[in-house]
C-alpha positions as CSV (number, residue, x, y, z in Angstrom):
1,X,0.0,0.0,0.0
2,X,1.3,3.5,-0.9
3,X,1.8,6.2,1.7
4,X,-1.2,8.2,0.5
5,X,-3.5,5.1,0.7
6,X,-2.3,4.4,4.2
7,X,-3.0,8.0,5.2
8,X,-6.5,7.8,3.7
9,X,-7.2,4.5,5.5
10,X,-6.0,6.1,8.8
11,X,-8.2,9.1,8.3
12,X,-11.2,7.0,7.5
13,X,-10.7,4.8,10.6
14,X,-10.3,8.0,12.8
15,X,-13.6,9.3,11.4
16,X,-15.3,6.0,12.2
17,X,-13.9,5.9,15.7
18,X,-15.3,9.4,16.3
19,X,-18.7,8.9,14.7
20,X,-19.3,5.5,16.2
21,X,-19.9,7.3,19.5
22,X,-22.6,9.6,17.9
23,X,-26.0,8.1,17.3
24,X,-27.0,8.1,13.6
25,X,-30.1,10.2,14.2
26,X,-28.0,13.0,15.5
27,X,-26.6,13.8,12.1
28,X,-30.2,14.2,10.7
29,X,-31.4,16.3,13.7
30,X,-28.3,18.5,13.3
31,X,-29.4,19.1,9.6
32,X,-33.0,19.9,10.6
33,X,-31.7,22.2,13.4
34,X,-29.4,24.0,11.0
35,X,-32.3,24.6,8.6
36,X,-34.4,26.0,11.5
37,X,-31.5,28.3,12.6
38,X,-31.0,29.5,9.1
39,X,-34.7,30.3,8.7
40,X,-34.8,32.1,12.0
41,X,-31.7,34.2,11.1
42,X,-33.3,35.0,7.7
43,X,-36.5,36.2,9.4
44,X,-34.3,38.3,11.8
45,X,-32.7,40.0,8.8
46,X,-29.3,38.5,9.3
47,X,-28.9,37.3,5.7
48,X,-25.2,36.6,5.7
49,X,-25.5,34.4,8.9
50,X,-28.6,32.7,7.4
51,X,-26.6,31.7,4.3
52,X,-23.8,30.4,6.5
53,X,-26.2,28.3,8.6
54,X,-28.0,27.1,5.5
55,X,-24.8,25.6,4.1
56,X,-24.4,23.1,6.9
57,X,-27.4,20.7,6.4
58,X,-25.8,19.0,3.4
59,X,-22.7,18.5,5.4
60,X,-24.5,16.8,8.3
61,X,-26.6,14.7,5.9
62,X,-23.4,13.6,4.0
63,X,-21.7,12.6,7.3
64,X,-24.8,10.5,8.2
65,X,-25.1,8.9,4.8
66,X,-21.3,8.2,4.6
67,X,-21.4,6.6,8.0
68,X,-24.4,4.5,7.1
69,X,-23.1,3.3,3.8
70,X,-19.6,2.5,4.8
71,X,-20.1,1.5,8.4
72,X,-23.5,-0.1,8.7
73,X,-24.9,-0.8,12.1
74,X,-24.7,-4.4,13.3
75,X,-28.5,-4.6,13.7
């Protein structure tokens, strides 16, 4: 295995060690919460912060999906 492949495998295993302690539903609730925060900020007239908050849901959803596809639960 090359050095870059070893680094990628180490990074993936570090991610799984971290995310194994987080319940899967947390990623989805974080996405919903981020959408709610973004909407609230938009209604409060803080457009720049609303855009920033609105960019987080896809990240949370991808973390949850990535974890589900590559590290399925034992149940």
